[in-house]
VOBA-1610 file (N, C-alpha, C; in pm, whole numbers, padded with zeros to 5 digits, always signed):
BEGIN
Met-12837-09028-02020Met-12875-08989-02154Met-12915-08842-02158Glu-12963-08789-02051Glu-13003-08648-02048Glu-12882-08557-02068Tyr-12768-08598-02014Tyr-12647-08517-02026Tyr-12604-08506-02172Met-12611-08616-02248Met-12575-08617-02390Met-12670-08528-02469Glu-12797-08532-02438Glu-12893-08446-02506Glu-12865-08299-02475Tyr-12827-08273-02352Tyr-12792-08137-02312Tyr-12671-08087-02392Leu-12568-08173-02407Leu-12450-08135-02484Leu-12484-08111-02631Lys-12569-08196-02687Lys-12612-08178-02826Lys-12685-08045-02842Lys-12769-08014-02745Lys-12845-07890-02750Lys-12752-07769-02746Ile-12652-07773-02659Ile-12555-07664-02650Ile-12474-07655-02780Tyr-12432-07769-02832Tyr-12356-07770-02957Tyr-12439-07710-03070Asn-12563-07753-03084Asn-12648-07701-03189Asn-12674-07551-03173Lys-12683-07507-03048Lys-12708-07367-03021Lys-12588-07280-03060His-12467-07333-03045His-12345-07255-03068His-12271-07294-03194Thr-12330-07374-03280Thr-12263-07420-03401Thr-12219-07303-03487Lys-12307-07207-03511Lys-12271-07092-03594Lys-12155-07014-03534Ser-12154-07000-03404Ser-12045-06926-03338Ser-11912-06999-03355Ile-11915-07131-03341Ile-11793-07211-03355Ile-11741-07202-03498Ile-11830-07216-03595Ile-11791-07209-03736Ile-11739-07069-03769Ser-11804-06966-03715Ser-11761-06829-03740Ser-11621-06805-03686Leu-11597-06849-03565Leu-11466-06833-03504Leu-11359-06906-03585Phe-11389-07027-03627Phe-11295-07104-03709Phe-11267-07031-03841Ala-11371-06975-03905Ala-11354-06905-04032Ala-11265-06782-04015Val-11285-06706-03906Val-11202-06588-03879Val-11057-06630-03857Ile-11035-06731-03776Ile-10898-06777-03747Ile-10831-06831-03873Phe-10905-06906-03953Phe-10850-06962-04077Phe-10815-06850-04175Gly-10903-06751-04191Gly-10875-06638-04280Gly-10753-06561-04234Phe-10743-06536-04104Phe-10629-06464-04048Phe-10501-06544-04072Phe-10506-06674-04045Phe-10389-06761-04060Phe-10340-06762-04205Leu-10431-06775-04301Leu-10391-06776-04442Leu-10327-06644-04482Ala-10389-06533-04442Ala-10334-06402-04475Ala-10199-06382-04408Tyr-10187-06429-04285Tyr-10060-06417-04212Tyr-09949-06494-04282Met-09979-06615-04324Met-09877-06699-04387Met-09841-06652-04528Phe-09940-06614-04608Phe-09915-06582-04748Phe-09893-06434-04775Asn-09918-06348-04678Asn-09897-06206-04697Asn-09794-06152-04598Tyr-09823-06160-04471Tyr-09737-06099-04369Tyr-09600-06168-04361Lys-09598-06298-04364Lys-09473-06373-04353Lys-09404-06395-04488Ser-09468-06357-04596Ser-09412-06378-04729Ser-09291-06288-04752Ser-09190-06342-04821Ser-09074-06260-04856Ser-09106-06166-04972Lys-09207-06202-05050Lys-09252-06114-05159Lys-09364-06026-05105Lys-09345-05897-05116Lys-09448-05804-05069Lys-09539-05768-05186Gln-09668-05778-05162Gln-09765-05743-05263Gln-09823-05606-05231Ala-09847-05530-05337Ala-09907-05398-05316Ala-09993-05365-05437Leu-10108-05309-05410Leu-10195-05259-05515Leu-10185-05106-05510Met-10135-05048-05618Met-10116-04903-05623Met-10221-04840-05713Leu-10258-04721-05675Leu-10345-04640-05759Leu-10274-04507-05780Ile-10249-04474-05904Ile-10188-04345-05936Ile-10296-04261-06001Trp-10324-04148-05937Trp-10434-04063-05983Trp-10392-03918-05967Asn-10399-03844-06076Asn-10358-03703-06077Asn-10217-03686-06018Glu-10127-03772-06061Glu-09987-03770-06018Glu-09970-03788-05867Lys-10066-03850-05804Lys-10059-03884-05662Lys-10069-04036-05651Cys-09996-04091-05557Cys-09993-04237-05541Cys-10069-04279-05415Phe-10146-04385-05429Phe-10225-04438-05319Phe-10199-04588-05306His-10180-04632-05183His-10163-04774-05155His-10299-04828-05113Ile-10353-04915-05195Ile-10482-04977-05164Ile-10452-05102-05082His-10467-05088-04951His-10437-05198-04860His-10535-05314-04880His-10493-05432-04832His-10578-05550-04844His-10712-05529-04774Trp-10713-05459-04662Trp-10839-05441-04589Trp-10939-05359-04670Ile-10891-05270-04755Ile-10981-05193-04840Ile-11043-05284-04945Thr-10958-05364-05008Thr-11005-05456-05111Thr-11105-05557-05053Tyr-11066-05617-04941Tyr-11155-05716-04878Tyr-11281-05650-04821Gly-11267-05527-04776Gly-11384-05454-04725Gly-11487-05430-04834Ile-11440-05396-04952Ile-11531-05376-05067Ile-11599-05508-05101Leu-11522-05616-05102Leu-11579-05749-05128Leu-11681-05786-05021Leu-11649-05756-04896Leu-11740-05785-04785Leu-11871-05708-04800Leu-11863-05580-04832Leu-11984-05500-04852Leu-12067-05554-04969Ala-12000-05593-05076Ala-12072-05649-05190Ala-12145-05777-05150Met-12080-05859-05070Met-12144-05983-05026Met-12263-05956-04935Leu-12255-05850-04855Leu-12365-05818-04765Leu-12487-05766-04840Phe-12463-05696-04950Phe-12574-05634-05022Phe-12623-05716-05140Val-12539-05802-05195Val-12578-05883-05311Val-12568-06030-05270Lys-12676-06100-05275Lys-12679-06240-05232Lys-12659-06332-05353Phe-12536-06385-05366Phe-12506-06479-05473Phe-12524-06623-05427Phe-12494-06648-05301Phe-12491-06783-05248Phe-12594-06798-05138Pro-12623-06923-05100Pro-12711-06944-04984Pro-12652-06879-04859Met-12736-06842-04766Met-12694-06768-04647Met-12587-06840-04567Asp-12592-06972-04560Asp-12491-07046-04484Asp-12351-07026-04542Ile-12341-07027-04674Ile-12211-07005-04739Ile-12169-06861-04723Asp-12260-06766-04742Asp-12229-06624-04721Asp-12179-06600-04580Tyr-12242-06662-04484Tyr-12209-06644-04344Tyr-12064-06685-04317Ile-12024-06800-04368Ile-11887-06849-04348Ile-11789-06759-04422Ala-11822-06723-04546Ala-11732-06639-04626Ala-11713-06502-04563Ile-11818-06445-04506Ile-11808-06314-04443Ile-11710-06318-04327Phe-11718-06419-04243Phe-11626-06428-04130Phe-11484-06463-04175Phe-11471-06539-04283Phe-11340-06566-04340Phe-11275-06435-04386Ile-11351-06351-04453Ile-11300-06222-04500Ile-11266-06131-04383Val-11343-06137-04276Val-11309-06060-04155Val-11171-06103-04104Gly-11142-06231-04107Gly-11009-06280-04068Gly-10900-06225-04158Leu-10927-06219-04289Leu-10830-06161-04382Leu-10806-06014-04351Ile-10912-05942-04319Ile-10901-05799-04286Ile-10822-05780-04157Leu-10844-05863-04058Leu-10776-05849-03929Leu-10624-05862-03942Glu-10577-05938-04039Glu-10433-05954-04058Glu-10366-05821-04088Asp-10435-05731-04155Asp-10377-05601-04189Asp-10344-05518-04065Phe-10405-05548-03953Phe-10376-05473-03830Phe-10237-05505-03774Leu-10168-05601-03834Leu-10031-05629-03794Leu-09933-05524-03849Tyr-09977-05449-03948Tyr-09894-05345-04008Tyr-09917-05211-03940Arg-09808-05135-03924Arg-09818-05004-03861Arg-09886-04902-03952Asp-09875-04918-04082Asp-09928-04820-04176Asp-10066-04858-04230Ile-10143-04928-04151Ile-10272-04981-04197Ile-10365-04873-04252Phe-10362-04754-04194Phe-10454-04648-04238Phe-10384-04542-04323Gln-10259-04566-04359Gln-10186-04472-04443Gln-10207-04514-04589Val-10294-04443-04656Val-10327-04477-04794Val-10243-04395-04891Arg-10226-04269-04864Arg-10145-04182-04950Arg-09998-04212-04928Glu-09928-04241-05035Glu-09785-04273-05027Glu-09707-04183-05121Lys-09579-04166-05093Lys-09491-04095-05186Lys-09471-04186-05306Cys-09482-04129-05424Cys-09467-04209-05546Cys-09328-04271-05554Ser-09226-04201-05504Ser-09090-04255-05509Ser-09080-04382-05423Lys-09148-04383-05309Lys-09147-04501-05222Lys-09219-04617-05290Met-09331-04588-05354Met-09409-04693-05419Met-09331-04752-05538Cys-09261-04667-05611Cys-09185-04719-05726Cys-09068-04804-05680Lys-09001-04765-05571Lys-08894-04847-05514Lys-08950-04981-05468Phe-09067-04976-05409Phe-09132-05097-05359Phe-09160-05192-05474Val-09204-05139-05585Val-09239-05221-05701Val-09114-05280-05765Asn-09007-05203-05770Asn-08886-05249-05838Asn-08809-05355-05760Lys-08835-05371-05632Lys-08761-05469-05551Lys-08810-05608-05576
//
């Protein structure tokens, strides 16, 4: 019986880590399936002073993540899971070579939109 109590103790000690890892993997998997593997490419463009900017998913999710860290809407347990889920969504963007290229040629962005 001592061994079972020991296992319960270890499980309880690492529960948050297990849930966090699952949330990251699940977020990454969803983004991978619905964004990276999708035949339809999604893009959020910002045109400002006749310059075009590609607002990558990691920027959007990063803003959401910061908002969640500074504004508490939900109980901490839900925030905790959602934060790691969003980290998984952000990690999917690292599959792209242009992850940090925000400034784009407007002609490229318009071709992208028209396809």
